[in-house]
Structure formats: structure tokens, C-alpha cells
N, C-alpha and C positions, 0 to 999 in steps of 0.2 A: 217303758223305756223313754229316754229323753231324745227329742228330735234336735235338729240343728239350732233351733231357737231356744232350747232349754225347756220345752214343754213335754209333758208326759204323753206317751203313746203306748198302746198295748199290742201284744202279739198273742196269737192263739197258743203258741207252744212255750211261752215263758212270761214271767211277771215283768213289770217295768224296772228299768235300771234307775237307781236313785241318782239325782243330779247334785253336783257339787254346790249348786246355787239354790237348791230346793230348801224349803223350810225344815224338812225332816230328812237330813242326810243319812244314808245307810251307814251303819257302823260296821264296816267290813272286817275290822280286826277282832270284833266280838263274835264272829261266826266261825263255825267249824269249816273245814275245807269242803266237805260234801254239801253243807248248807249254802256256802257261797256259790259253788258250782250249780246248784239247783236254782238259785235265784237268777243266775245269769244264763241258765239254759244251756250249759256246756257239758258234754260228755267228756269226762277227764281222760279216758283212754284214747279217744280219737281226736278230740278238739272239735272246733267248728268245721262245718263243711265249707267248701269254697263258695257255694251258692248263698249259704247263710251269712258268711262274712261279707259278701258283696251287698246283700240286703241290708245288713247293719251299717255298712259304710254309707249307703244311701240315706239311711235313717239318722245316723249320728253325725255324719260329715267326717271329713279327714281329721286325722290326729295331728292337728297343727294349732297354733295360737293365732287368734284373729289380730291382724295388724290394723292399727288406726290409719285411716286414709290421710295421706300427706297432702297438705295444702299446695295448690299450684304455685309456681314461682312468682307469677305476676301478682297473686294475692299477698304472698309473703312480703313482696317489695312494697305494695301499696300500704300495708299495715305499718310500715315505718313512718308514714305520714300522719299517724294518729297521735303523736306526741304533741304536747302544747307548743314546744319550740318550733317544730316543723309547721304547725298550723299558722302561727304568727308570722313566720318567715314567708309562707305562701301568700298570706294576706298582704304583707308589706311589698312583696314582689308584684302582686296584681295592682296595688295602688300605684307603685312606681311606673308600671306600664301605662296606667290610666293617665298619669300626669306627664307622660313622655320622658321619664327618666330611664332611658333604655339601658344605659350602662349599669345603673343600679338594679334594674330588673334582671339583667343577665347574670350579674354577680350573685344576687340572692337565689335565683333559680339554680345556678350551678352549686351553690352551697347546700341547698336542700337535697339535691341529687347526691352530693358527696356524703352527707349525713345518712341518707337512706341506704346508700350502698354499704356503708360501714355497718349499720345495724343489720342489714340483710345477710351479710357474710358471716356475722357472728351468731345468727339465730340457729339453734340446734333443730334438727329434724324431729318432729313429734313422735314418729314411730320407731326411732332408732333402737330403743330398749327392747320392744317386742320383736322387732326384726332380728335382733341378736339372739333372742330365745329360739326363734324358728331356725336360725342358722345352726344352733346346737342340735337341732332335731334331724339333721340330714344324715341319718344312719340307717343301716340295714339290720333287721332282727330275724332271729330264728323262731318260727312259729309252728305249732302242731296243728295241722289241718287235714281232715279226711284220713286220719290215722298215720300220716307221715309228717316229716319235718321239712318245711319249706322256708326259703328266705324271702322276706317282703320288706319294702320300704316302710320306715317307721310311720309315715303318714297314712299308711293303709291298714294299720292295726285298729281293731275295733274292740269294744267291751265284750268279754267272753272269750277272747283269744287266749291261748296258752303260749307264753313266751318262754323260751329256753335260754338261760344265760350262763356264762362261764366267766372266769377271771379275765378282766380286761374289757368286758362288754359294758355298754351303757344301757341303763334301764329305759325303754322307749315309752312307757306309760305307767300310770299308777296301777298297782295290782296287789292281790292277796298271794303271799308265798304259799305254795302248795307242796313243793318238794325242795329239800335242802340237803346238800352234802358239803359240810364245812363252808356254807355260803356266808360271806362277809361283804357288806356294801359300804362304801365310803360316801357319807351324806353331808359332809361339811358345807358344801355349796348351798344346800337347802336348809339344814338345821343348825349349822355353825359348830357342830361337835367335831373335834379334831381327829378322833380315832374311828376306825371302821367299826360298823355295827354287825354283830353276829345275828343272823336271821334264823327263825324257826317257824314251825307251822302251827304252834299251839294257839288256840283262841285266847283272847284277853277278856277277863271278866270285869275289869275296872272300866268305868266310863270316863270320858274326857281325857284320854291318854294323849300326851303331846307327841308330835311327829317323831322326835328322837327316841321315844319309848315304844313306838309301834313296831315291835320286833318281828311281827309276822306280815309286815307290809313292805312293799318296795315302791319307790317314787321316781317319776320321770326325771331324766337327766342326772341321776346319781350313778356311781360307777362301782362295778363288781371288782373287788380287789382279790378275792380268793374264793375257791370252791366252785360249786355247780348248783343251779337251782332252776325251778320252774315257777313262773308267775302267772296267775290267773288275772287277766286284765279286768279291772273294775271301772276305771274312768279314763277317758282320753281327752286330748285337746284342752279347751278352756275349763273343763270340769276338774282337771287334775290339780294337784297342789301347786305346780309351776304355773298352770293357767290361772289359779287364784292369785298368784303373785303378779302375773301379767295384768289381770283386772285391776289390782291395786295400783299398779304403775300407771295404767291408762286413766284411772280416776284421780290421780294426783295432778291437779292443775298447776301450771307454772305461775308463780307469784312474782310481782315486781320486786326487785332487790331494794333494800333500804336506801341505797344511793339513788336509784331511779325515782323512788317516791319523794326523796328529799329534794332532788333537782326539780321535779315537777312542782313541788310546793314553792320552791324558791322562784321558779319561773312565773307562777301565778302571782306571787307578791310583786315581782318586778313589773309584770304586765299591768297589774292594778295601779301601781304608782305612775307608770307611764300614761295610762288612760286618764287618771286624775289630772296629771300635768297637762295633757293635751286639751282637756276640757277647760282647764284654767286659762291656757294660752288663747284658746278660741274666744272665751268670754272676755278676757282682757283686750284682745286685739279688736274685736268687734266694737267694744266700748270706746276704743281709741280711733275708730274709723278705718281700720285695716279691711281690705277686701277678703272675702272668704277664700278665694283662690290662693292668695298669698299665705294666709293662715294654714291652708291645707298643705302647701309645700313645706312650711315650717313643721307641721305635724308629722309629715312623712320623715323628715330628717330627725325629728325627735324620736319617732318610733324606731328608726334604724339605730339611733344612738342609745336608746334605753333597752332595746332588746339585745340580750347577749348572744348575737348570732354566731360568734365563734365558739360558744360554750360546748355544743355537741362535739365539734371537731377536736377541741383541746382536751376535753374530758376523755374522749375516745383515745386520743394519742397518749395521754398520761397513763390510762389503764392498759393500753397496748404495750407501752414501755414496761409497765409492771409485769405483764405476762411474759415478756422476753426475759426479764430479770429472774422471774420465778422458774422459767423453763431451764435456765442455766443451773438452777438449784434443785432440779429433778421434780418440779411441780408444773404439770401442764394444765393451763387454764382454758376451758372450753367456752366460757361465757365471760365477756369483759367485766360487767359489773361485779362478778364474783370476786374479782381482785380486791375491791374495797370491802365487800361483805366479809371476806376472810379476815381482813384486818380488824373487823368489829366483833369477831367471834367471842362469845362469853361462855359457851358450853360445847364440849366435844363428846359425842357419843361414839365410842370406838368399839368395833367388833374385836373380839379377842383373837380368834383363830386366824393366823396369817397377817394380822395387822399389829397387835401388841405382842403377839407370839409368832413363832417362825412357821407354824404348821408343819413341824418336823419333830416327831417324838424323839426324846433324848433320855437316856438312863442317867439319873442323878444320884441314886443311892444303891449300894449293894450291902446286904446284911447276911453274915454267916453266923454260925453258932457262937463264935468267940470274937468276931471282928465286925466292924462297920467301915464302909468306904464311901467316899464322895467321888464323883466323876466330873471332871471339868470338860469344857468344850460344848459346843451347841450344834444341834441339828445333825445333818448327814455328812458333816466333815469329820475326817479321822483325826483331826488335831484335838488333843486333850490327854489328860492323865487320870489314872486311878490312884487315889491317895487314901491311905489308911487314916481314919479319924478315931478309931476305938480298937483296943486290943494291943497287947505288948509283945506278942510273939509273931515272927514272920510267918507268912502264910502264902503258899503257892495257889494262885487263883485259876490254874489251868482247868480244874474240875468244873468251874463255872463258865469260863470262856469257851471250853470245848462245846458245852451245851449251847451257848450263844451262836457258835459258828455252824453247828451241825443240825440242831433241832429247829430249823427255819426253812421256809420255802420262798425267801425273799432275797433280792439282790440290790446292791447300791451301784448305780452307774452314773458317772459324771455328776455326783452330788445329788442324784435323784433316786428315790426309792421305787423299785419295781416290785409291787406286791403290797403286803400289809405294813403300814407304818410302825406298828408295835414291834414287828420282827426286824424292821429296818434299824430300829434303835439297838437291838441286840447285835446285829451285824456290825454296827459301828463300835459297840462296846468291845467286841472281840478284836477288832482292828486296833483300838486304843490299847488293848492289853498285849499287843505284839503278835497277833495271829494274822497271817495272810489267809483270809477266809476262803477265797476261791481255790487256792492251792491246797489248803487243809481239807476242803471237801473232796478234792480229787484224790488226795492221799488216803482218805477214810470214807470211801463211798458208802452210800446208804444201802443196807441189805434189805431192810423192810421198814415200814412206818405205820403208825396209827394216826391218820389225819385228825385234825381238830374237829370236834363235833360239839354242838351246844348241849347234847344229851349228857356227855360225860366231861366236857369242859377241860380237856387236856389234849396235848399232842405228844407223840413219842416217835423217835427214830432210833434205828438199831445199826450199830457199826462194829467192825472188827477192831479191837483195841488190845492193850496189854495192861494188866493190873500192876500195882506197885512192886510185885515180886518178879515182874517180867513175863508172867504167864499170859498166853493168848486167851482172850475172852470175847464174848459178844456183849457189848454194853448198850443198854437203852438209856438215852437221854430224854428226859420228860420235862415239859413245862406246862403250866396251867394256872387256874385260880388257886390261891393259897389254901382255902378251906378244903378244896377237892384233893389237892396234892397231899395235904396233911392227913386226910382220911385214908389215903392209899399208902401212907408211909408207916413203917415200923422202926426205922432207924434214922439217925442223923449222922452226917459225915464230919469227921474231925479234920484239922489241918494236915495231919500226917497221912490222910487217906483211909484211916480205919473207921469203921462204922460202930456207933454205940446205940444201944436200945433207946427208943423214944418213949419216955415215961410221961405221965400226966403233967409233971412240972415243966418238962421241955416243950410239950404241946402248948401249954398256956403261954410260955415265953414266946413261941412262934406267933401265936395269935395276938399277943400284946404288941409285938414288933410290927406285925402286919397292920394293926390298927393305928399305930403311931406313924408309920410311913403314909398310910392312906389319909390320915388327918392333915398331913402337909399338902394335900391336893394331888398326890402322885397315884398313878395306876400301878398296882402291885402284881407281879408275877412270881410264882414259886418254881424253883428248879429241883429236880430229883434225878436219881439214877439207880440202875440195878444191873448187875452182871449176870451173864448166863454162860453155861458150858457150850462151846462151839459144836461139840459132837452131838448134843441132844437138841439144839435149837433148830426149830423149823420155821423159816421165814414165811412159809405159805399157810401156816396154821392161824387159828384165831388168836391174836396176840393180846387182846384186851384182858382176858383172865390173868395174863402174866403181870399186869400192872398192880401187883400187891407186894407188900413188904419192901416198898421202895425206901431208899435212903435220901431224905430231904437234904439239899445242899445249901440253898441260899434263897433269899427274897431279893427281888430287884424292883426298884421304884422308878417309873418313867413319867415324864411330863412333857407337854408341848411347851418349851421354855419361852419366857419373855425375851423379846429382842434386847440385846445388850444396851442399846441406846434409848430404849423406850422409857426406862425409869428416870433418866436424866431429863428427858423431854417433858415428861409429866410434871416433874419438879419445876421446870422452866415455865410451863403453862400455868401452874399454880401461882408462881411469882408474878405472872402477868395478869392475874385475876381471872384465869380461865379454868373452869371446872371440868375435869375429865371423868367420864363414867364408862364402865366396861359392860358390854352386853355379849352374851355367849350362849351357845346351845349346850355347853357342858353342864354337869351337875353343880349344884350350889357350893358344895364343899371344895371342889377343885377350883371353881371360879373365885371363891372368896380367898383361897390361898394365893392364887396368882395375883389377885387384886392387891393383897397386902404386900406381896413382893414388889409390885410395881409402884407402890406408894399411893394407890387410889383410896381416898377416904370415903367413909359411908358404909352402911351395912349392905349385905347381899340379900336379895329377894328373888323368888322365881317369877317367871313370866306370868304364871297362873295367879300368883299372889298379887302381882301388879295389876293384872287385868281385873281382879275382883274389887279393886279400890274404886270408889266413886270418883267423878272428876274433881270434886272439891277436896276429897281426901288425898287423891294423887297429887294435887297441887300443894297441899299442906305438907305431905311427907317427902316430896321429891328431893328436897335439900338434904335429907338424911340418908338417901339411897345412893350408893356408889357402884353397885354391881347388880345386874339383872341376869339371872341364869335360866337355863332351860327355856329360852325365849323363842317365840314365833314371830314371823314377819310383822303381823299386826301389832304385836307388843312394841316393836321397835318404832313403828309409825306413831303409836300413841305416846311413847316417850318423847318423841320430837314435838308432838302437838302440845303436850303438857308444858314442856320447857318454853315453847313459843308463847303460850298464854301467860307465862311469868316474865315476859319481856326479854327473853334471851335471844341472841343471834346464835343459831344452832348449826354446828357442823356434825355430819354423820359420816363415819368412815366404815369401809367394809370391802369385801372381795367376792362374796358369794351372791347367788341368785336371791337368796333370802334377805340380803341386805338392800337390794335395789329399791323397793318401795320407800323405805325410810331415807335412803340416799336422795331420792327424788323429792321427798317431802321436806327435807332439811333446807335451811337457808343456803348452806354450802355443802353439797354432797361430794364426798371424796372417795375415789375407788383406787384399788391397788393396780398398778400397771403390769406387774409381772404375774402375780398369782390371781389377779382379779378376773372374773368372768366377763365376757362381752356385755352381758346384761348390766352388771354393776357399772362398767365403764360408760355404757350408753346412758344410764340414769344420772351419772355424776356431772358436776360442774368442774371438778378438778381431778386429775389423775396423777398419782405418784409413780414416777418411772422407776424408782428404786424400792418401792414397797416399804419405805422407812417411815415409821411414825414420827421420828425426829424431823423429817422434812415438813410435816404439817406445822410444827412450831416455827420453823424457819420461814415458811410461807406466810404465816400469820404476821411475823415481824415485817416481812416485805409488804404485806397488805396494809399494815399500819403506816409504813413509810409512804406508800402510795396515797393513802388518805391524807396524811400530813401535807404532801406535795400538792394534792388537789386543793386543799384549803388555801395554800399559798397563792395558787392561781386565782381562786375565787375571791380572795381578799382584794387583789388589784382590779379584778373584773368588776366587782360590785362597787368599789370606790369610783371607778370610771362611769358606771351606770348612774350613780348618784350625781357625779359631776355633770353628765350630759343633761339629766333631768333638771338640775338646779340652774345650769348655765342657760338652757333654752327658756326656762321659766323666768330667770332673772333678766334675760334679754328682752322678754315681752313686757315684764313689769316696768323696767326702766327705759324701755324703748331704745336700747343701745344699738341693735343691729339693723332694725327696719325689715330685714328679711331673716332667713334662717341663719343662726350663728355659724353653723358649719353645714356644708353641702353633704348629701348622702355619701358621695365618694370619699370625702374627707373623714366622715365618721367611720366608714369601713376601713380606711387607712389605720386609724387608731385601733379598731377592733382586731383586724385581721393581720396587720403587719407590724404592730407594736405590742399590744397586749397578748395576742395569741402566741407569738414566738417566745415571749418571756414565760408564758404559762407552760408551753411545751418543754422548755429548758428546766422549769421547776420539776417536771416529771422525772428527771434524772438527778434530782438533788439528793444530798446526803440525808440520812435518817436523823431525826431529832435525838439529842442525848437522852438516855433513859427511856427510850420508847417502849421497852418490854418490862419496865418497872412500874407501869401505871395500869389502872383498871381499864377494862374494855369500854369503849364508848357506848353509852346507853342507847337502846334501840330508838327512842324518841328524841334523842339529842339532835338538835338541828346542825346543819353544816356550818352555819354561821350563828354564833350566840348573839343574844340581845346586846351585850356589852360590846362585842366586836362590831355589830351593826352600827351602834352609836359612834364608834371610833371611825368606821369607814364613812359614815355620813359626814362626820366632821372633816375628814380628809377630802371627800368629794366637794363639800361646801367651800373649803379653802382653794381647791383646784379651780372650781367654777368661778369663784370671785376673782382669782388672779387671771384666768383666761378672759373674763369680761373686761377686766381693767386693761389688759394688754390690747384687746380689741379697741377699747375706747382710746388708748394712747395712739394706736395706729391711725384711727379715724380722725382724731382731733389734732394731735401733735404733728403727725406726718401727712395729714389731709388725704388719707386714702383708706376706704373701707377694706380694700383688698389686702393692703399691708397689715391692717389690724387683724383681719381674719387669718392671714398667714402667720403673724406673730403669735396669735392665740393657739394655732395648730402646732407650730414649732415648740412653743412652750409646753403644751400638753404632752407632746412626744417625749420631751426631756424630763418633764415631771414624772412620767411613768418609770423612768430609770431610777430616780430617787425614791419613788413610792415603793417599787419592788425591793430596792436595797433596804428600805426601812421596815417593810412588812414581812420580809422573808423570815425573820426571827422576831415575832411580835413582842417579846420581852427583853431579849438580849440586844446589846448595842450593835449597830452596824459596823462599828470600827473594831473589828476583830479579824483574826486570821481566817476564820471560816467563811468570811465574806467572799473570799477569792477561791474557795474550795471547789466551786462548780465552774470549770473553765468554759463550759458551753454557755453559761449565763453571762459571763464576761464578754464572750463573742457576740451574744445577742445585744448587749448594751452597745457595743461598738457598731453593730448593724443599725440600731435605731438612730445613732448619731449620723452614720454614713447615709442611711436611707432618707433621713430628714434633710440632709444637705442636697441629695439628689432631687428630692421633691420640690425644693425651693430654688435651686440654682441651675437646673437644666430645663430647656424649653419643652421637651417631651412631657416631663412630669408636671411642669407648670400647666400645660394644656389639659392633662388628665385630671389634675386635682384642683385646678383653678387657683394656683398660688402665684406668688411673685418673689423676686429676689430680695434679700434683706442685706442691710449694711452690717459691718462688725458691731456697731453700737446697738443696733436692733437685736442682733444675736445675743449680746451681753444681757440685754433686758429680758430676753426669753429664758436665759439661764437662771436668773435670780429666783423665780418662783420655785424651781426645783430645789435650790439650796434652802429656801424657807421651809419647804415640805420636810426635808431631811432634818433640819434643825428642830422643827416643831415635834417631829416624831421622836427624836432622841431625848428631848426634854420630857415628853410624856412617858417614855419607857423608863427613864431614870426615876421619875416620881413613882411609877408603878412598882419598880423593884424595891424602892425605899419603903413603900407601904407594905409590901409583902414581907420584908425583913422584920418590920416592926409590928406585924399583925399575925396572930396564930391562925387566922382564917384567911385562905388565899383570896386575893382580890380579883 
């Protein structure tokens, strides 16, 4: 047996229990019931004794999932200081304190705390997903011990226990099915298969059977939808299939988002440039006889000027505004960088059940002897029609609808199925056909029934009815597998209610029809009936022998239908250069049919076939694959990894426990908010509150807009960084200032009160035209391209030259270095308005209606003008920033550089547009 650490131990009265993590896992589905019981040392008649159960509980541990230890709050907060930006800001603050720039020190310190708090609040708890799994385990189970049935908490169940389950119960642990009475278990959360699975006790001879095909096994956290059964527990806790998923979740380490990596790289480049500039200033200054103390003050000002200290705050604000916009469109973002990641998505791996489809079985086709019908409407809504598509003679469908209403054990309440989803579809079909099912069942009560059993694969109910002549009879309505019903049938029913003998030709026709419906990916049921004399019918007798000479009435095709909006959304994604793939636990034929209907391109393969491919072969073939069926959780994770290796930004959607590892492994994990399990939601970075696949495409568009707006801010931020580096460097080379060109406080004015507000207003800017008609951004594409860097360097050079020139005018013409510094600062503030105006649309002219489309941005421009006036014309701000009042003529001189910036930018954009029109290759 396995102890708490996963090691084998032995007991005198029984052999060891195989471990889910052991190299040679016991194949429980391949053993007979008696063999499994012997291996586990369990007497089937009495179950374990209380003493033995207590001993095994001590040996194996509780039936729970191990939670990852959560980091203490103080450690999570300190981790926010590991980013390059935070480190540089801390160094700058310490240096400011060292040279007694106390105001600068305080401002920088508060800024780092603000940035850290933002990151701390957005960090997800590491153990949230596994904790959600344990939350699902808070159930009570019926267990046979000491010959009696007792109720125990699920966490007290041990290997060897016999658990008794009925419809509505949740399976508390993995186990071998040892008793069944029409037992059906819904396993979609674990396997992804939309229909409930019929369980039996027969051993399976085939090896490597997928979870969905292990018909004699039951798995933790799946639900019994019908019947009764007994489960011999084989594995508990982390050894279970759900525990295997929990281990996969825990092993998936969080990676930095593409945006975080790019901002880190950009920060390193900026710090490198600032460092080289500082060294150059020191070397030049010392050669000109400047003291090291003076040069050190200049260096601090340069450091503050070249470090984008507002970047974390503005980026966080832009992303936060994106999350608010997405939330209004039913997409909840749990991690801020995921907003931008979503906009870069190039591949979406979508779970079928409950995501692309409704996870609500629906009848699509009815086929009788002479007619075929299509059924409109979706899911468990009664809205829809039955429309004839083949056959020229009117036909009363009551003989089919009566069977749908009476030969079921399921109800529909408030749009939800209570019982078996397959029967739920029949209930809805009867309602669409005009039958009030509940009232009809009251008017025709069940006299007797033959419950469904996997041994004979049909169900029958008996009711008092009247034949076409008005004579009272007992009628059996029967439904089951088409081949089985056909074997038990000797007649087929005509539209007028008369029965004709079923010859070989008719049998072959039924089989062909069954094959044709199944080929379309539908699950096929056959209906039949037989009438009995009320005087001789005994409801207490063995009724199975009466199920001969039936009259087959119809074939019905059901499917879990695609969501109405999913097909359009997939087409939109394709137009945006995003590849959608479907993954499902269903069989390949069904999955391929649904994929075709949705417009998903590529062939269908099974999870086993995909797993058999080598890494190189998987990467080579992945572009040809559109559907992966019969898939296990590890197959989904591998799909994500293969796509990542091919430089894709991967989104993974799903709602089940089985989707959680892949959701966590993806660049952007997406969970369903309504039907999704807590585990899937815990692993995801985004949750859809409407469970609508179309919302993903809407969110991608919003993500692209956020990225565009982020680039708008970065363009003016980097132009300013170049300006500061070049201005300080130029000041030293030409000995213009003598001291620092700008004080640290003045630099922070530009960063925090000019550039940052403009950047934040960019976060609410309009989307660029045609944003969803372009290919996704490549994973290695930088935030700022080389061509744009050159353009921004040119803008920074022009701004620096004009700032230095204005400083020179103030110092020489007006005989005051303070006036020169103030004029340079005022001019720089105003230049940023024109720079933002110019760079907001890098190719389109600034003189267009869209320029004034963002009212917030206009207000920010007005604030910059008003704030600059306050900074120079009021005594309080003059003392804070070291400025002085300017004359109207001096203000006019400060305005001219901004107009030059705007004019130069418009000329450049006009040339750029002209070259693009005349060149087939974009410039």
C-alpha cells in the first residue's frame, strides 16, 4: 500500500495498493470485481471494518488534495521590488537622500510604494485552484462498513471502502464499479464528454483505455445522474485522477507575460543609455574642471529624467482601464498584464462542451419510415419547431412525442435538466411538439417500467392508452440503441397508426438511416412500441420477455449544439489572423462534425494519436490539426506547449476540472463564469461572465486597443527620455547650464504631471481603424520598433536642442539662468502637447476630426497649459519647482518649439503616406 508520501508499505492481510504516481500503476479496469476486492483486501459483503478503515486512514492520509503553501503577505509585497524599474527607483531615492534632495527622495519612495501596492493587489493566490478542488470535496458519502451502511465525510474515505451511490450523488474518490442498476455518471468536468456515461462491471481487456472509455470505473468529483451503484474505492486524494490534475496545476509555474518581458527589456535599454550618458557627463565635466559633487547632482537629475518613473503607474492605469472596459463586455480580467496578452493572441484552444457548445443535449433530427424532420431551437428552451424536410404526406407525430414524454425519468426545471441530459432533450422535443409533459404524465401514469440497463440497452414504460379504434390497451413505449431496438422489432409503424411487417429491406433501410444520422455527429436513439390486452397484462411480472415483436417507430438524432454566436466569432477570429482549435472528450466523429459546423479548419485527431507524435512531428503537423478528440488533460497541456514553441500567444478556454492545467499553462487562460468549475476559474486569468465564446473575440479586440493605447503613451514617454538624455549631455558638452539643466523636481513635473496624465488619457482612447483586420502581433515583436525608435530619437533630439536654445536665450538675452531654466521647462511642457497630438496617430494627419474624439485628452492638454501657468506665475509653485515668472514675449518664445514639433511631424507623416501609396511594400 502507499503511505502519505507515496511510498509502498505492506500489510500482513493484503497486498500493496498501487500509487497513481508509481511507475507501474495498477490497471483497475482490467480486473474482475473479485480480483480488485482481493487486491484491496475488502470483503464485498461487509466492507471494511471501522478499525481497518481507521488504520488505512492513518496509512494513506485523508482523502483531500494537498494545497500549496501560500506565501506570507509581507513576502508577496517585497517581491514587487524585484522589477528593474523598482530597483532603479530605489537606487535613485537613496542617492537623493545622500545628496539631501529630501523632496525628491520622498516622491520617489512614495512612487515605489504605489507601484508595489498595485502589483501586490493584482497578484493571484498560488493555491487558489487546488483550494477550489478541496472545496468541491466537502460532501458526505454512504459507505459499507462492518456489514452496515454508514455516512462518513468524504475526506475519511480510504482505499478499499465500498461507496454506495444514487442519482444526485457525487463520487467521492476513484473506484472500480462493482454493482450497477442503470448507473449513469456525468463526467464532462473531468473528461469533456457532454453525455452521461453508462457504467457496468465488466473488466476491460484493452490496455491504455482513455478515461472516457473506462466504463467500469468511477472518478472523484463526477456526478451520478441516474440509477444506483456501488464503488470499490481504489485511489484517494492526490492519487486520484483529480489529484493528478491538481499536481499538474501545481507544477505549472507562472510565466511573465509578453508585455512584462518587453517592458523589462525596454527598461534595461533605457538604463543602459542613461548610464552611458552619465559616464560621458562625468568624463566631460572633469575634463572641464567641474567638481565631482556638482557632476553627481547633474547625474541624479539625469537619472531621474531618463528613468521612466511614471511608467509602472501609467501602464497599470491603462491596463486597469482596459479591465473595466472588458468587464462591461462580460470579460473579467484577474491579472492586469493579461489584458495586453489577450490582444496579442494568435491561437485559441477552445474546449467544446459548454464553451463552443451549450452542454445541453438537443434533438436535431427525427426520422420515421416515410418522413424526416428537422428540429429548431437550442438546449433546454421549449422555443423551437418541428419541420418536415422529407415526405409528402401529413403525419401525426403523437406516437413519437408520447414516447418522449412518458419513457423518461428526467425533468426540466427553469431551463435546467434534472436527470439525464439525453432524456432532457426528449422532454424538450415533446414540449416543442405541443405536449405539456408534466400534465401528460399525470394523465397517463406509469403502470410499470423496465429501467435502462447496459445489459439490454433499452428502457420501457407501460401506460393505459387507447388504440386508433378507441379501444383501451396497455401500451409499452420503448427507447434504446438502434441496433438493439431493431433486433427486438418485427414491425414498423405507418403514419396512419397501422403496423407493417419488418422485412430485410426495411431493416437495412433503418440501419442506413442510423448510419447517416450518426455520420453527422449525432447520438441516435430508436423508439418502438407494443400494445397489450389490459385484462391479461400483469405489471408485477417479468416484463423483459414481453419486449419482442415491437413496432419500431422512429430514429431520433441528438447533439450538444454549437452556440449560435460561436460560428460568427470563429470567422471573426480567422479574419483577425487567430487560429481556433477545438478540443473535446467526445468521439472523433462527433467532434469532427461539430468542428465542420463551426467553421474550424484542419483535420481531427484523437488525444492518443496526438500524444504518440514526437515533439518535432507535433510541431510539424500542428498547423494541419483543427480538432483533438477523446483528449486527456495532459494532451491539452501539450497542445499549449507545442503552440508556444511555434511562437504563438496561446489562449485556452474551458469550464471543467480537466481544462484547468491547460488553462494555467496558456498565456491567457479563460474560464466560463456560469458553467465553469471553481478549479477552472481559479486557474484562469480571464473569466467570461456570460459563457459566450463571442465574448473572447470582443475581449481580444479590446486587448488590441489597450496595446495600441499603451504604445501611444510609450511613444511620448520615450521621446521625452531621449530628450532628457540628449539635453543633459548637450548641456555638459557645450557648457550651457553649468549645473543640472533641470532639477529633480522639475524632471518629476514633466514625468508625473505632464506625460503621465497624457498617457492615462490615452488609455481611454478610441480603437485604431481596422484593428481586427490585421494579423496578431508577433511574440518577439518589440513594443517600439527600430524605425519608431529612430523617429522618437529625432523628436527627442529636436526637443532637447530647442530646450537648450531657450535656456541659452534666457541666460544670455535676459541675463538670468533661472529665466532660461523656466523657459526651457515651460517650452518642454507645451512641446509635449504637440508631441502627443502628432504621435497619437503615427501615420494619419493630426488635423482631422478624430483629434478631438477623446474629450479627456483635450482636458489634459488644458491642464498642462493651466498647470504650467501655475508653476511659473504663483509663489507657492515657484518655491516648489524653482521657477520664475515669464513675460508674454517669453511665453511666445516658449510656444514656438511646440509648433515646430507639430509642423515637422506633419511633414514627415505626409512623406510617409506618399511613400506607402507609391510602394507595394509598407514603409
